[in-house]
C-alpha positions in Angstrom: 0.1 0.0 0.0 1.2 3.4 -1.2 1.5 5.9 1.9 2.0 9.7 0.9 3.1 12.3 4.0 3.9 16.3 3.5 5.8 15.8 7.2 9.4 16.4 5.8 11.0 18.3 8.5 14.6 18.8 7.4 17.4 17.9 4.6 20.8 17.7 5.3 23.1 17.1 2.5 21.7 13.7 0.9 19.7 12.7 4.2 16.2 14.0 5.0 13.8 13.5 8.1 10.1 12.6 7.6 8.0 12.8 10.9 4.3 11.0 11.6 4.8 7.9 9.2 3.8 4.4 9.8 4.2 1.2 8.8 7.7 2.4 6.9 10.4 -0.3 6.7 14.1 -0.2 6.5 15.2 0.1 2.7 11.8 0.6 1.3 11.8 3.0 -1.7 10.0 6.5 -1.6 9.4 9.3 -4.3 9.5 12.9 -3.5 7.2 15.3 -5.6 8.4 18.5 -5.7 5.7 21.4 -6.4 6.4 21.5 -10.2 5.7 17.8 -10.2 9.0 16.4 -10.9 9.8 13.5 -9.0 13.0 12.6 -6.9 13.6 8.9 -5.9 14.7 8.1 -2.3 15.4 5.0 -0.1 15.0 4.4 3.9 18.1 4.3 5.9 16.6 4.2 9.4 13.4 4.1 11.2 13.0 5.2 14.8 9.1 5.3 16.0 7.5 7.4 13.5 10.2 9.1 12.2 12.2 8.0 8.9 15.5 9.1 8.1 15.8 8.6 4.0 18.5 9.2 1.5 18.3 11.1 -1.6 19.1 9.2 -5.1 19.1 12.7 -6.7 20.6 16.2 -5.4 18.7 17.6 -2.8 18.9 21.2 -4.2 15.3 22.8 -4.6 13.3 20.7 -2.7 10.5 23.2 -0.7 9.6 21.4 2.5 6.2 22.9 3.1 5.2 22.3 -0.6 6.9 18.8 -1.1 5.2 15.5 -0.3 6.9 12.1 0.1 5.2 8.5 -0.9 6.7 5.2 0.4 6.1 2.4 -2.4 6.1 -0.5 -0.2 9.1 -2.4 -1.8 12.9 -2.1 -1.7 14.9 -1.1 -4.9 14.3 -3.6 -7.6 15.4 -4.4 -11.1 13.3 -5.5 -13.7 15.1 -8.6 -15.2 14.7 -10.6 -18.5 16.4 -12.4 -21.1 16.6 -9.3 -23.5 19.0 -7.5 -21.0 22.0 -9.1 -23.0 23.9 -6.7 -25.1 22.3 -3.6 -23.1 23.8 -0.7 -21.5 22.1 0.4 -18.2 23.2 3.5 -15.6 23.6 2.3 -11.9 20.1 2.2 -11.2 19.1 -0.1 -13.7 17.8 2.1 -16.4 18.9 2.0 -20.4 21.4 4.6 -21.4 22.0 2.9 -24.9 19.2 4.3 -26.5 17.3 1.1 -26.9 13.9 0.4 -25.6 12.6 -0.1 -22.0 13.3 -3.8 -20.8 9.9 -5.8 -21.1 10.6 -7.5 -17.4 9.6 -10.8 -16.9 9.7 -10.3 -13.3 11.0 -7.6 -10.8 13.7 -8.7 -8.1 14.7 -7.3 -5.0 18.2 -6.1 -5.8 19.5 -7.0 -2.2 18.9 -10.9 -3.2 18.6 -13.8 -0.8 22.0 -15.5 0.9 22.6 -19.1 -1.1 21.8 -21.7 1.4 25.5 -23.6 2.1 23.6 -26.4 1.9 22.5 -26.0 -1.3 25.7 -25.1 -2.8 27.7 -26.8 -5.4 31.6 -27.2 -5.0 33.6 -25.0 -8.2 35.3 -27.3 -9.9 35.1 -26.6 -13.8 37.5 -24.4 -15.8 37.0 -21.1 -17.2 39.5 -19.9 -19.7 40.2 -16.2 -19.7 42.8 -16.2 -22.3 45.6 -14.8 -20.0 48.3 -17.0 -19.3 49.2 -16.0 -15.5 45.7 -16.5 -14.5 44.4 -19.8 -16.8 48.0 -21.4 -16.0 49.4 -20.4 -12.9 45.9 -19.0 -10.9 43.6 -21.0 -12.8 39.5 -19.4 -12.4 36.7 -22.1 -12.0 33.2 -21.4 -12.3 31.4 -20.4 -9.0 34.8 -18.9 -7.5 35.2 -15.5 -6.3 38.8 -14.3 -7.3 39.7 -10.5 -7.1 42.4 -8.6 -8.6 44.3 -6.3 -6.3 45.5 -3.4 -8.6 47.1 0.1 -7.7 46.2 3.9 -8.8 47.5 4.3 -12.3 47.9 0.7 -13.1 46.3 -0.7 -16.4 43.5 -3.0 -14.5 40.6 -1.3 -16.8 42.3 -2.8 -19.7 42.8 -6.5 -17.7 39.1 -6.0 -16.8 38.1 -5.3 -20.7 39.8 -8.2 -21.8 38.6 -11.0 -19.7 35.4 -9.9 -20.2 36.3 -10.2 -24.3 38.4 -13.4 -24.0 36.5 -15.5 -21.1 34.6 -18.5 -22.1 33.9 -21.9 -20.9 35.1 -25.0 -22.9 33.1 -27.6 -24.1 29.3 -28.3 -24.6 28.5 -25.1 -22.6 30.7 -22.7 -24.6 27.4 -21.1 -26.2 26.0 -20.5 -23.1 28.1 -18.1 -21.5 27.2 -14.2 -20.4 29.2 -11.4 -18.7 27.7 -9.1 -16.4 30.0 -6.0 -16.0 29.2 -3.3 -13.2 31.6 -0.3 -13.5 31.2 1.7 -10.1 32.3 5.6 -9.5 34.1 5.7 -12.9 34.9 8.7 -15.0 33.0 9.2 -18.3 36.1 8.6 -20.3 36.5 5.2 -18.5 32.8 4.2 -19.4 33.1 5.4 -22.8 36.3 2.9 -22.7 34.3 -0.1 -21.9 31.1 0.5 -24.1 33.0 0.9 -27.4 35.9 -1.8 -26.7 33.0 -4.1 -26.0 31.1 -3.1 -29.3 34.5 -3.1 -31.1 35.1 -6.5 -30.6 31.4 -7.7 -30.5 31.9 -8.9 -26.9 28.6 -6.5 -26.0 26.3 -9.2 -27.6 26.9 -11.9 -24.5 27.1 -8.8 -22.0 25.0 -6.8 -19.6 26.9 -3.7 -18.6 26.0 -1.5 -15.6 27.8 2.1 -15.5 27.7 4.2 -12.5 29.6 7.1 -13.1 32.0 9.5 -10.3 29.5 12.5 -10.2 26.4 9.9 -9.7 24.9 10.0 -5.8 26.8 8.0 -3.5 23.6 5.8 -2.5 23.4 4.8 -6.5 27.1 3.9 -6.1 26.0 1.1 -3.3 23.1 -0.1 -5.4 25.1 -0.6 -8.5 27.1 -4.0 -7.9 23.9 -5.3 -6.4 21.8 -4.5 -9.8 24.3 -6.5 -11.6 24.3 -9.5 -9.3 20.7 -9.6 -9.4 20.7 -9.4 -13.1 23.4 -12.4 -12.9 21.6 -14.5 -10.6 18.3 -14.3 -13.0 20.7 -15.4 -16.2 22.5 -18.0 -13.9 19.8 -19.7 -11.8 16.3 -19.0 -14.1 18.0 -19.2 -17.8 20.7 -21.8 -16.8 23.7 -20.0 -18.0 27.1 -19.3 -17.0 27.9 -15.8 -15.7 31.1 -14.4 -15.2 30.4 -10.8 -13.0 33.3 -8.7 -13.1 33.2 -5.2 -10.4 35.1 -2.5 -11.1 36.1 -0.5 -8.8 35.2 -1.9 -5.3 37.3 0.7 -3.6 34.6 3.1 -5.0 32.0 1.5 -3.5 33.6 1.0 -0.3 34.3 4.9 -0.2 30.6 5.6 -1.1 29.7 3.3 1.9 31.8 5.5 4.2 30.5 8.7 2.9 26.9 7.4 3.5 27.8 6.1 7.2 29.6 9.5 8.2 26.1 11.3 6.8 24.2 9.0 9.3 26.6 10.0 11.9 27.7 6.4 12.8 30.9 5.7 15.0 33.6 4.7 12.2 35.8 2.0 12.5 39.4 1.4 10.4 40.4 4.1 8.8 37.0 5.8 9.0 35.2 3.2 7.4 31.9 1.7 8.8 32.6 -1.1 11.6 30.0 -3.5 9.2 32.2 -3.2 6.0 33.0 -6.7 6.2 29.6 -7.9 6.4 28.6 -5.6 3.6 31.1 -6.7 1.0 30.1 -10.3 2.2 26.3 -9.6 1.0 28.1 -9.1 -2.2 30.7 -11.8 -2.8 28.7 -14.5 -1.3 26.3 -14.3 -4.3 28.7 -15.9 -6.1 28.7 -19.9 -6.9 26.9 -23.0 -8.1 23.7 -24.2 -6.8 22.9 -28.1 -6.7 20.5 -29.2 -9.2 20.9 -25.9 -11.3 23.0 -26.1 -14.4 24.1 -22.2 -14.4 26.8 -20.7 -12.2 28.0 -17.0 -11.1 31.9 -16.5 -11.1 33.0 -13.1 -9.4 35.7 -11.0 -10.3 35.8 -7.9 -8.2 38.4 -5.5 -8.9 40.0 -3.1 -6.6 42.6 -0.4 -6.4 44.7 -0.5 -3.1 45.2 2.8 -1.6 49.0 3.5 -1.3 49.7 0.1 -2.9 49.0 -1.2 0.5 47.6 -4.9 1.0 46.8 -4.4 4.7 44.0 -1.5 4.0 41.0 -2.7 5.1 39.5 -3.1 1.7 41.8 -5.6 -0.1 42.3 -7.0 3.7 38.6 -7.9 4.0 37.9 -8.9 0.5 41.0 -11.5 0.9 39.1 -13.0 3.8 36.2 -13.3 1.9 37.4 -14.8 -1.4 39.1 -17.4 -2.7 42.6 -16.1 -3.3 43.7 -12.7 -5.6 45.6 -11.7 -8.5 47.9 -9.2 -7.4 49.4 -6.4 -10.2 52.8 -5.3 -9.9 53.8 -1.5 -10.1 57.5 -2.9 -10.6 56.2 -5.0 -13.6 54.6 -1.9 -15.1 57.5 0.1 -14.9 59.5 -2.8 -17.0 56.7 -2.4 -19.8 55.1 -5.6 -19.1 51.2 -6.0 -19.9 49.3 -7.4 -17.7 51.8 -6.5 -15.0 50.7 -9.7 -12.6 52.8 -10.6 -9.9 52.9 -14.3 -10.1 54.4 -15.2 -6.7 52.4 -13.7 -4.3 49.3 -14.2 -6.6 46.8 -17.0 -5.6 43.9 -19.1 -6.5 42.7 -21.3 -3.8 40.6 -23.4 -6.1 43.2 -23.7 -9.3 43.7 -27.2 -8.1 40.0 -28.4 -8.6 39.8 -27.1 -12.2 42.6 -28.4 -14.0 43.8 -31.9 -15.3 42.6 -34.3 -17.4 39.1 -33.5 -19.1 39.5 -29.7 -17.9 42.5 -29.1 -19.2 45.6 -31.3 -19.9 47.1 -33.8 -17.7 50.1 -32.0 -17.3 49.1 -28.8 -16.1 49.5 -29.4 -11.8 53.0 -30.2 -12.7 54.0 -27.6 -15.1 52.2 -25.1 -13.0 54.2 -26.1 -9.7 57.5 -26.4 -11.6 56.9 -22.8 -12.9 56.2 -21.3 -10.0 59.4 -22.9 -8.5 61.6 -22.0 -11.2 60.6 -18.2 -11.3 60.9 -17.9 -7.4 64.4 -19.5 -7.7 65.3 -17.3 -10.8 64.3 -13.9 -8.9 66.4 -15.2 -5.6 69.2 -15.5 -8.2 68.9 -12.2 -9.7 69.0 -10.6 -6.3 72.1 -12.7 -5.3 73.7 -11.4 -9.0 73.1 -7.8 -8.5 74.6 -7.6 -4.9 77.7 -10.6 -5.4 78.1 -10.1 -8.9 77.6 -13.0 -11.9 80.7 -14.7 -11.0 79.6 -15.7 -7.6 76.7 -18.0 -9.4 76.7 -21.3 -10.9 75.8 -22.4 -14.6 72.8 -23.4 -13.3 72.0 -20.6 -11.0 72.8 -18.5 -14.0 70.1 -20.5 -16.2 67.5 -19.7 -13.7 68.1 -16.1 -13.7 67.8 -16.1 -17.4 64.5 -18.2 -17.0 63.0 -15.4 -14.7 63.7 -12.8 -17.3 62.2 -15.1 -20.3 59.4 -16.0 -17.9 58.4 -12.2 -17.4 58.9 -11.2 -21.2 57.0 -13.9 -22.8 54.7 -16.0 -20.2 53.4 -12.8 -18.0 53.6 -10.1 -20.6 51.0 -10.4 -23.6 49.1 -8.0 -25.5 45.7 -6.9 -24.6 44.4 -8.3 -27.6 46.3 -11.7 -27.2 44.1 -14.2 -26.3 45.8 -17.6 -25.5 44.1 -21.0 -25.2 45.1 -23.2 -22.5 46.8 -25.5 -24.9 49.1 -22.6 -25.8 49.6 -21.2 -22.4 50.8 -25.1 -21.4 53.2 -25.6 -24.4 54.6 -21.7 -23.6 55.3 -22.9 -20.3 57.0 -26.2 -21.4 59.2 -24.0 -24.0 60.3 -21.9 -21.2 61.0 -25.2 -18.9 63.5 -26.2 -21.6 65.9 -23.5 -20.9 66.5 -25.5 -17.8 68.7 -28.8 -17.5 65.9 -31.6 -17.8 67.4 -33.0 -14.2 66.0 -29.6 -12.6 62.4 -30.5 -13.4 61.8 -32.3 -10.2 58.2 -31.4 -9.9 57.0 -33.1 -13.0 56.4 -36.9 -13.8 58.9 -38.3 -16.0 56.2 -39.4 -18.5 55.2 -35.8 -19.1 58.7 -34.7 -19.7 59.4 -37.5 -22.1 56.0 -36.4 -24.0 55.8 -32.6 -24.0 59.5 -31.2 -23.1 60.5 -29.8 -26.4 63.9 -31.7 -27.7 66.6 -29.5 -28.1 68.9 -29.9 -31.2 71.9 -31.8 -31.0 
């Protein structure tokens, strides 16, 4: 039942106080009608007795308290979902901005969703190919996983996000049943235009649902955008049976908006001024990814966040790491060397990588080569540091080969063009090619039969 009131008491920035309300609930959607007939939307943040605090989605300028009226709609913020969403571009509130017609919704869904029952979860164990060697070969992404990318200010995470969205696919019979939901949170107009034009240029837009929230949009809209994206993903995955990859960039902007709203509500701040419930709030987003027993679809989540001052212990990456299954870390040092994408292999981790590789998923030699490449690169980096301190003469011939391996690994394996899409077979073969730099006796983490079968034979 829609209830209307003319009891707006005060406006303080994005917040508004309404007195003498009845039956109003937390998170309920409202509309403020101004004397000229224009309407601005708002959401209930707090209810205390007959007083409600609401937050505006639009600026509060020009609201006449005496002559404006507010009505509460009896439901939270909703998104109209349909299979026709694929190929469309929406703003952060789920309204089309690509010049196309409005979506004919098959149903309206609360954007806050419902937590997935842990007993109904299916274990993630099926490979997703991103076309990027450092992810596919060493930090494998599997369907239903949450694998964030930790970046820094100025690093090319936007290019990496666009590349993953363009290239990602599932192998086998389900290859055509794959979709990407891309949510850009708090970005500039230039960045938004880059994503839209890139998806259109490559044809990836046809299987993508794109939500864009710009930096000049209200903070409360920024909080809604990732939930809009996940609501669309849940519909495509669990109603339409699709495998959906959700990319959210930038989670740091989301957390800043949460801090801004919390400060406006005069809540007691936690670490670095972020609200004490930041962990819980991030979990309500990340935990919507996964697979459900008895349903063919899946939601795989890649949240991207910029670490303030490249600090991994900052609350946003710190709490994200607790909730998700690993992290891909971008390196400023590699970026300065001209390596793109500058993925720092050694501290990066996919906790589910062992579940998505092997016979029937990637290839029989994947686990062994992955472990050997990690070990050889780590040894090569150590030997390069020793070389810079003690000089080249202090290293043995094998140590020098390891140092050479580390250089070649960065140049050929980590480095790949933003339009280079490597199949998992190409990535594994490249790994073997690099391992051939080392004597076969050093390949102690790979079964001898795989060395015999896959290691390139050197002439002479």
